[in-house]
C-alpha positions in Angstrom: 11.7 19.0 -13.6 12.7 16.1 -11.4 10.5 13.9 -9.8 10.2 13.4 -5.9 11.9 9.8 -5.0 9.1 9.9 -2.1 6.3 10.7 -4.4 7.3 7.6 -6.8 7.6 5.5 -3.7 4.4 6.4 -2.4 2.7 5.6 -5.7 4.9 2.5 -5.8 3.7 1.3 -2.5 0.0 2.4 -3.3 0.1 0.1 -6.6 1.5 -3.0 -4.2 -0.9 -2.5 -1.7 -4.0 -2.5 -4.1 -2.6 -5.7 -6.0 -2.0 -7.7 -2.7 -5.4 -6.5 -1.7 -6.8 -8.5 -5.1 -4.2 -11.3 -4.4 -5.7 -11.7 -0.7 -9.3 -11.6 -2.0 -8.6 -14.2 -4.6 -6.9 -16.4 -1.6 -10.2 -16.1 0.4 -12.3 -16.8 -2.4 -10.4 -20.1 -3.1 -10.4 -21.0 0.8 -6.5 -20.8 0.7 -4.3 -19.4 3.5 -3.9 -15.7 3.2 -1.8 -14.9 6.5 1.5 -14.4 4.4 -0.2 -11.9 2.1 -1.9 -10.4 5.3 1.6 -9.6 6.7 2.9 -8.2 3.7 0.4 -5.9 3.0 0.3 -4.6 6.8 4.2 -3.9 6.4 3.8 -2.2 3.0 1.0 0.0 4.5 3.1 1.2 7.4 6.0 2.0 5.0 3.4 3.8 3.2 2.1 5.8 6.4 5.8 6.4 7.6 6.3 7.7 4.0 3.0 9.9 3.9 3.8 11.3 7.3 7.4 12.3 6.4 6.6 13.7 3.1 7.3 17.6 3.1 5.4 18.2 -0.2 2.0 17.5 2.0 0.7 14.5 -0.1 -2.9 13.7 0.5 -3.9 11.7 3.5 -6.0 9.6 1.5 -3.2 8.1 -0.5 -4.9 4.6 0.5 -7.9 5.4 -1.5 -9.9 3.8 1.8 -8.8 0.4 0.2 -8.2 -1.1 3.5 -9.2 -4.9 3.7 
């Protein structure tokens, strides 16, 4: 059985968003500028939202797992 490429992209984006969230928290703890990471995470969230909304398989709307910063 062949995997859905959109489902793979969604899972990959979700992992990248979680990783970026962790990096942002670490930057904030160290008092460093996190603007670039914040911009990147916002773009990835927008891409994820677009993929989830256009997925005909009906991926769960809670794909972000409530992990917004």
